[in-house]
C-alpha positions as CSV (number, residue, x, y, z in Angstrom):
1,M,-48.4,24.6,4.1
2,T,-46.8,25.1,0.7
3,S,-49.5,24.9,-2.0
4,V,-47.0,24.1,-4.9
5,M,-43.8,22.2,-4.7
6,I,-41.3,22.6,-7.6
7,G,-38.8,19.7,-8.0
8,I,-35.6,20.4,-9.9
9,D,-33.3,17.8,-11.4
10,P,-30.0,19.7,-11.9
11,H,-27.3,18.9,-14.5
12,K,-24.2,20.7,-15.8
13,G,-25.8,21.7,-19.0
14,S,-29.5,22.1,-18.1
15,H,-32.0,22.0,-15.3
16,T,-35.5,20.4,-15.4
17,A,-38.2,21.6,-13.1
18,V,-41.7,20.1,-12.4
19,A,-44.4,21.8,-10.4
20,M,-47.0,19.8,-8.5
21,N,-49.7,20.5,-5.9
22,Q,-50.3,18.9,-2.6
23,H,-52.1,16.0,-4.3
24,E,-49.1,15.3,-6.5
25,V,-50.8,16.5,-9.6
26,V,-48.3,17.9,-12.1
27,L,-49.1,21.6,-12.9
28,G,-46.2,22.4,-15.2
29,E,-42.8,21.4,-16.5
30,I,-39.8,23.4,-17.9
31,R,-36.3,22.8,-19.0
32,V,-33.8,25.7,-18.9
33,R,-30.2,25.9,-20.0
34,S,-27.5,26.4,-17.4
35,N,-26.5,30.0,-18.0
36,A,-26.6,33.4,-16.5
37,G,-30.3,33.8,-17.0
38,Q,-31.4,30.4,-15.5
39,V,-32.9,31.9,-12.3
40,E,-34.9,34.6,-14.3
41,Q,-36.3,31.9,-16.5
42,L,-37.4,29.7,-13.6
43,L,-38.9,32.6,-11.7
44,G,-40.8,33.8,-14.8
45,W,-42.2,30.4,-15.3
46,A,-43.2,30.0,-11.6
47,E,-45.0,33.3,-11.3
48,A,-48.3,31.5,-11.6
49,W,-47.7,29.9,-8.2
50,P,-46.9,32.6,-5.6
51,E,-47.0,30.2,-2.7
52,R,-44.2,27.9,-3.9
53,T,-41.2,26.0,-2.5
54,W,-38.3,24.7,-4.5
55,A,-36.8,21.3,-4.0
56,V,-33.4,20.8,-5.5
57,E,-31.8,17.4,-5.8
58,G,-28.3,17.5,-4.3
59,A,-28.2,21.2,-3.3
60,A,-24.6,20.6,-2.1
61,G,-23.5,19.1,-5.4
62,L,-24.6,19.9,-9.0
63,G,-27.5,22.0,-7.7
64,Y,-25.4,24.1,-5.4
65,L,-25.2,27.2,-7.5
66,L,-28.8,27.2,-8.6
67,S,-30.1,26.7,-5.0
68,Q,-27.9,29.5,-3.7
69,Q,-29.2,31.8,-6.5
70,L,-32.8,31.0,-5.6
71,V,-32.1,31.6,-1.8
72,N,-30.4,34.9,-2.6
73,V,-33.6,36.2,-4.3
74,G,-35.8,35.3,-1.4
75,E,-37.1,31.9,-2.4
76,E,-37.6,28.9,-0.1
77,V,-35.4,26.0,-1.2
78,L,-35.2,22.5,0.2
79,D,-32.3,20.1,-0.3
80,V,-33.4,16.6,-1.3
81,Q,-30.8,13.9,-1.1
82,P,-30.5,11.8,-4.3
83,K,-31.1,8.6,-2.3
84,L,-34.4,9.9,-1.1
85,A,-35.5,10.7,-4.6
86,A,-34.3,7.3,-5.8
87,K,-36.5,5.6,-3.2
88,V,-39.5,7.5,-4.6
89,R,-38.8,6.3,-8.1
90,L,-38.4,2.7,-6.8
91,L,-41.8,2.8,-5.0
92,E,-43.6,4.2,-8.0
93,S,-46.4,1.9,-9.2
94,G,-46.0,0.5,-12.7
95,S,-43.0,1.1,-14.9
96,T,-41.6,4.7,-14.7
97,N,-39.1,5.7,-17.3
98,K,-35.8,7.1,-16.2
99,N,-35.7,10.7,-17.6
100,D,-35.2,14.2,-16.3
101,P,-38.9,15.1,-15.9
102,N,-39.6,11.9,-13.9
103,D,-36.5,12.6,-11.8
104,A,-37.7,16.1,-11.1
105,R,-41.1,14.8,-10.2
106,S,-39.6,12.3,-7.8
107,V,-37.7,15.1,-6.1
108,A,-40.9,17.1,-5.6
109,V,-42.7,14.1,-4.1
110,A,-39.8,13.4,-1.8
111,A,-39.9,17.0,-0.6
112,L,-43.6,16.8,0.0
113,R,-43.8,13.5,1.8
114,G,-40.3,13.1,3.2
115,K,-39.5,13.9,6.9
116,G,-36.6,16.0,7.9
117,V,-35.8,17.5,4.5
118,A,-33.1,20.1,5.1
119,R,-33.7,23.7,4.2
120,V,-31.0,25.5,2.1
121,S,-29.6,28.6,3.8
122,R,-27.4,31.3,2.5
123,E,-23.6,30.9,2.4
124,D,-21.8,31.8,5.6
125,H,-18.5,31.2,7.3
126,A,-19.2,27.4,7.3
127,E,-19.1,27.4,3.5
128,V,-15.8,29.2,3.5
129,M,-14.4,26.7,5.9
130,K,-15.6,23.9,3.7
131,I,-13.8,25.3,0.7
132,W,-10.4,25.5,2.6
133,I,-10.9,22.2,4.3
134,R,-11.4,20.5,0.9
135,R,-8.3,22.3,-0.4
136,R,-6.3,21.1,2.6
137,R,-7.5,17.5,2.1
138,E,-6.5,17.7,-1.6
139,L,-3.0,19.0,-0.7
140,Q,-2.6,16.3,2.0
141,R,-3.4,13.6,-0.6
142,T,-1.0,15.0,-3.1
143,H,1.7,15.2,-0.5
144,N,1.2,11.6,0.5
145,R,1.3,10.5,-3.1
146,V,4.6,12.5,-3.8
147,A,6.1,11.2,-0.6
148,N,5.4,7.6,-1.4
149,R,6.9,8.0,-4.9
150,L,10.0,9.6,-3.4
151,H,10.3,6.7,-0.9
152,A,10.2,4.2,-3.8
153,L,12.8,6.2,-5.8
154,L,15.2,6.5,-2.9
155,C,15.1,2.7,-2.5
156,E,16.5,2.5,-6.1
157,L,19.3,4.9,-5.3
158,V,20.4,4.1,-1.7
159,P,20.5,0.6,-0.2
160,G,17.7,0.2,2.3
161,G,16.1,3.4,1.2
162,F,14.6,5.6,3.9
163,S,12.3,4.5,6.7
164,G,9.8,6.6,8.6
165,P,8.1,9.9,7.7
166,I,10.0,11.8,5.0
167,S,10.7,15.6,4.8
168,P,12.6,17.6,2.2
169,A,15.6,18.0,4.5
170,K,15.8,14.3,5.3
171,A,15.4,13.4,1.7
172,E,18.2,15.7,0.7
173,R,20.6,14.1,3.2
174,V,19.7,10.6,2.0
175,L,20.1,11.7,-1.6
176,A,23.5,13.0,-0.9
177,R,24.7,9.5,-0.2
178,A,23.5,8.2,-3.5
179,E,26.2,7.0,-5.9
180,I,25.7,8.1,-9.5
181,G,27.0,5.3,-11.8
182,G,25.5,6.2,-15.1
183,A,22.8,8.0,-17.0
184,V,20.0,6.0,-15.3
185,S,21.2,6.9,-11.8
186,A,21.6,10.5,-12.8
187,A,18.1,10.7,-14.1
188,R,16.8,9.2,-10.9
189,V,18.7,11.7,-8.8
190,E,17.3,14.5,-10.9
191,L,13.8,13.2,-10.6
192,A,14.2,12.9,-6.8
193,Q,15.4,16.5,-6.6
194,E,12.2,17.6,-8.4
195,M,10.1,15.6,-6.0
196,I,11.8,17.2,-3.0
197,E,11.0,20.6,-4.5
198,D,7.4,19.5,-4.9
199,L,7.3,18.5,-1.2
200,R,8.6,21.9,-0.2
201,R,5.9,23.6,-2.3
202,L,3.2,21.4,-0.8
203,H,4.4,22.1,2.7
204,Q,4.2,25.9,2.1
205,Q,0.7,25.6,0.5
206,R,-0.6,23.6,3.5
207,R,0.7,26.2,5.9
208,E,-1.0,29.0,3.9
209,V,-4.3,27.0,4.0
210,V,-4.0,26.6,7.8
211,K,-3.5,30.4,8.1
212,R,-6.7,31.0,6.1
213,L,-8.6,28.6,8.2
214,E,-7.4,30.4,11.4
215,Q,-8.7,33.7,10.0
216,V,-12.1,32.2,9.0
217,V,-12.6,30.4,12.3
218,A,-11.7,33.5,14.3
219,A,-14.1,35.6,12.1
220,S,-17.0,33.1,12.7
221,G,-16.8,33.4,16.5
222,T,-17.4,29.7,17.0
223,S,-17.0,28.5,20.6
224,T,-15.9,25.0,19.5
225,T,-12.3,26.2,19.8
226,G,-12.8,26.4,23.6
227,I,-12.7,22.6,23.8
228,V,-9.3,21.2,24.5
229,G,-7.8,19.6,21.4
230,V,-10.0,21.5,19.0
231,G,-7.8,23.8,17.0
232,P,-8.7,25.9,13.9
233,V,-8.5,22.9,11.6
234,V,-10.6,20.6,13.7
235,A,-13.1,23.4,14.4
236,A,-13.4,24.2,10.7
237,M,-14.0,20.5,9.9
238,A,-16.7,20.1,12.6
239,V,-18.6,23.3,11.7
240,S,-18.4,22.9,8.0
241,I,-19.4,19.3,7.9
242,T,-22.2,19.6,10.5
243,G,-23.9,22.7,8.9
244,D,-27.0,23.7,10.9
245,I,-26.7,21.9,14.2
246,R,-30.4,22.5,14.9
247,R,-31.3,19.8,12.3
248,F,-30.3,17.2,14.9
249,K,-33.1,16.8,17.4
250,T,-31.0,15.5,20.3
251,I,-27.4,15.1,21.3
252,G,-27.8,11.4,20.5
253,H,-28.8,12.1,16.9
254,F,-25.6,14.1,16.4
255,A,-23.5,11.3,17.9
256,A,-25.1,8.8,15.5
257,Y,-24.3,11.2,12.6
258,N,-20.7,11.4,13.5
259,G,-20.3,7.7,14.4
260,T,-19.5,8.0,18.1
261,A,-22.7,6.4,19.2
262,P,-22.5,2.6,19.5
263,V,-24.7,0.4,17.4
264,E,-27.1,-2.1,19.0
265,V,-26.9,-5.6,17.7
266,S,-29.0,-7.3,20.4
267,S,-30.9,-10.5,20.1
268,G,-33.5,-11.6,22.6
269,P,-32.7,-10.7,26.2
270,Q,-29.0,-10.2,25.4
271,K,-28.1,-6.6,24.9
272,I,-25.0,-6.1,22.8
273,Y,-23.5,-2.8,21.5
274,R,-20.7,-2.6,19.0
275,L,-18.5,0.0,17.4
276,S,-20.3,2.0,14.8
277,M,-18.8,2.2,11.3
278,R,-21.6,4.4,10.2
279,G,-21.9,8.2,10.2
280,N,-19.7,10.8,8.6
281,R,-16.2,9.5,8.7
282,Q,-14.5,12.9,8.1
283,L,-16.3,14.3,11.2
284,N,-15.4,11.2,13.1
285,H,-11.8,11.7,12.1
286,A,-11.9,15.3,13.4
287,I,-13.2,14.1,16.8
288,H,-10.5,11.4,16.9
289,I,-7.8,14.1,16.4
290,A,-9.3,16.1,19.4
291,A,-9.4,12.9,21.5
292,V,-5.8,11.9,20.8
293,S,-4.7,15.5,21.5
294,Q,-6.4,15.4,24.9
295,I,-4.9,12.1,25.8
296,S,-1.4,13.2,24.8
297,H,-1.6,16.2,27.2
298,S,-2.0,16.0,30.9
299,N,-3.9,18.3,33.3
300,N,-7.2,18.3,31.3
301,L,-10.6,16.8,31.9
302,G,-10.3,14.6,28.8
303,R,-7.1,12.9,30.0
304,A,-8.6,12.4,33.5
305,Y,-11.8,10.8,31.9
306,Y,-9.6,8.5,29.8
307,E,-7.6,7.3,32.7
308,R,-10.8,6.8,34.8
309,K,-12.1,4.5,32.1
310,L,-8.9,2.6,32.0
311,A,-9.1,2.1,35.8
312,E,-12.7,0.7,35.4
313,G,-11.2,-2.1,33.3
314,K,-11.7,-0.9,29.8
315,N,-9.0,-1.3,27.2
316,S,-7.4,1.7,25.5
317,K,-9.7,1.5,22.4
318,M,-12.8,1.4,24.5
319,A,-11.7,4.3,26.6
320,L,-10.8,6.3,23.5
321,R,-14.3,5.6,22.1
322,A,-15.9,6.8,25.3
323,L,-13.8,10.0,25.2
324,K,-14.8,10.6,21.6
325,R,-18.5,10.5,22.6
326,R,-17.9,13.0,25.3
327,I,-16.1,15.3,22.8
328,S,-19.1,14.9,20.4
329,D,-21.4,16.0,23.2
330,A,-19.3,19.0,23.9
331,L,-19.2,20.0,20.2
332,Y,-23.0,19.7,20.0
333,R,-23.5,22.0,23.0
334,A,-21.0,24.5,21.7
335,M,-22.5,24.7,18.2
336,L,-26.0,24.8,19.6
337,S,-25.0,27.7,21.8
338,D,-23.5,29.5,18.8
339,A,-26.7,28.9,16.7
340,D,-28.9,30.2,19.5
341,H,-26.7,33.3,19.8
342,H,-27.0,34.0,16.0
343,T,-30.7,33.5,16.2
344,V,-31.0,36.1,19.0
345,V,-28.8,38.6,17.1
346,D,-30.8,38.2,13.9
347,T,-34.1,38.6,15.7
348,E,-33.2,41.7,17.7
349,G,-31.1,43.4,15.0
350,P,-28.1,45.5,15.6
351,G,-29.6,47.6,18.3
352,G,-31.4,45.0,20.3
353,Q,-34.0,45.7,22.9
354,T,-33.5,48.2,25.7
355,G,-33.0,46.4,29.0
356,N,-33.2,43.0,27.3
357,G,-29.6,42.1,26.8
358,S,-29.5,39.1,29.3
359,N,-30.5,36.5,26.7
360,S,-28.1,37.7,24.2
361,S,-25.2,37.9,26.6
362,A,-25.9,34.5,28.0
363,A,-26.1,32.8,24.6
364,S,-23.0,34.5,23.3
365,S,-20.8,33.6,26.3
366,H,-18.3,30.9,25.1
367,P,-17.6,27.7,27.1
368,E,-14.4,27.8,29.1
369,R,-11.4,26.1,27.7
370,Q,-12.2,22.7,29.0
371,L,-13.8,19.5,27.7
372,F,-17.3,19.7,29.0
373,G,-17.8,23.4,29.7
374,Q,-20.8,25.1,28.2
375,A,-22.3,28.5,28.2
376,T,-25.9,27.5,28.5
377,P,-27.4,24.1,29.5
378,G,-28.0,21.8,26.6
379,P,-31.4,20.7,25.5
380,T,-33.1,17.8,27.4
381,T,-32.8,14.4,25.8
382,S,-35.7,12.9,27.7
383,L,-38.9,11.9,25.8
384,R,-41.0,12.1,28.9
385,P,-43.3,15.2,29.3
386,P,-42.3,17.5,32.2
387,R,-43.9,16.7,35.5
388,T,-46.8,18.8,36.7
389,P,-46.3,20.1,40.2
390,I,-48.4,18.4,42.8
391,A,-49.8,21.7,44.0
392,S,-51.0,22.5,40.5
393,K,-52.7,19.1,40.2
394,T,-54.5,19.6,43.5
395,T,-55.7,23.0,42.5
396,D,-57.1,21.6,39.2
397,R,-59.0,18.9,41.0
398,R,-60.5,21.4,43.4
399,K,-61.6,23.6,40.6
400,A,-63.2,20.6,38.8
401,R,-65.2,19.6,41.9
402,A,-66.4,23.2,42.5
403,K,-67.5,23.4,38.9
404,K,-69.5,20.1,39.2
405,A,-71.1,21.3,42.5
406,S,-72.3,24.5,41.0
């Protein structure tokens, strides 16, 4: 067990750190400026506690750079969610002032007492995917904003405007029918032409981002692309948003995280399950894209499963939700297989063990290009302990009776 927990409240201009022991007794406090020597200052201050663990509030936000710098020098770092630290401040007895030292102390307490606090790992392909997925999302939003403005502008130039999705080529054809009757109309036409050029530029930037995502996904070796409907963009979204798949204990926990597991709203003997609006909506959107892709193409297991649900009397939305849950399970198995493969490789090293390549080859084999294929069987979701063979129980009873007789 860690003897000292150091909580950090990160900010743009400075970082406040508070060290405490297992009994929540504060051992020290420091405030460092956000600069190139921030890690050296923190490590020099923490030399008195060799057995230490760092807890950074929002290691994926303002504390991202600091947490990665600590991990790169061999320190153990935990990612404490701001909501968890806020609950600690709320449950404090008495009146606690809201300041950086108290916030850092709350982070340390949350890391000590909280369950399931995530460990920060070094940057890998998932972080690169996250960067380009975020860039793609920003370009998509900018594209939609420019397209909406162009739609409104065309309505002022051409009677009836333009209906349906717009592209630079279609916009130019509509703009060619516009009648220029004065300086105002001429200015609108000129502005519309600039917006058309903006759309062309955004289309090209989006294509370049997709190419980068294809390269990163191929370099990562993820087996999620073996699932029908999961292309480079969907695979990058799933891997980057999920992070370490092993933080989910079961396949059901992952489904609850991405919003494909139904929510129980039962009362008394009546059992009712409704659509979940919880979970990560971006990951749910990625699974939705894969589901729609499977439905739109024939001759795949997903389409057959969807049609089977329709034949059972479910409507299209219910069948789609059932298919999304199946895709969620397939993603979980694929990412878990990838994580086990990386663990085996890291443990054995580049050379591996002589005559012991079976585990590595089994874990690294990718699922076939189908919906539910998997390289290795997924983990059991049962909470019951494994059954003891009858022969083993009988042998144990005989040994116990023989021991009493002697």
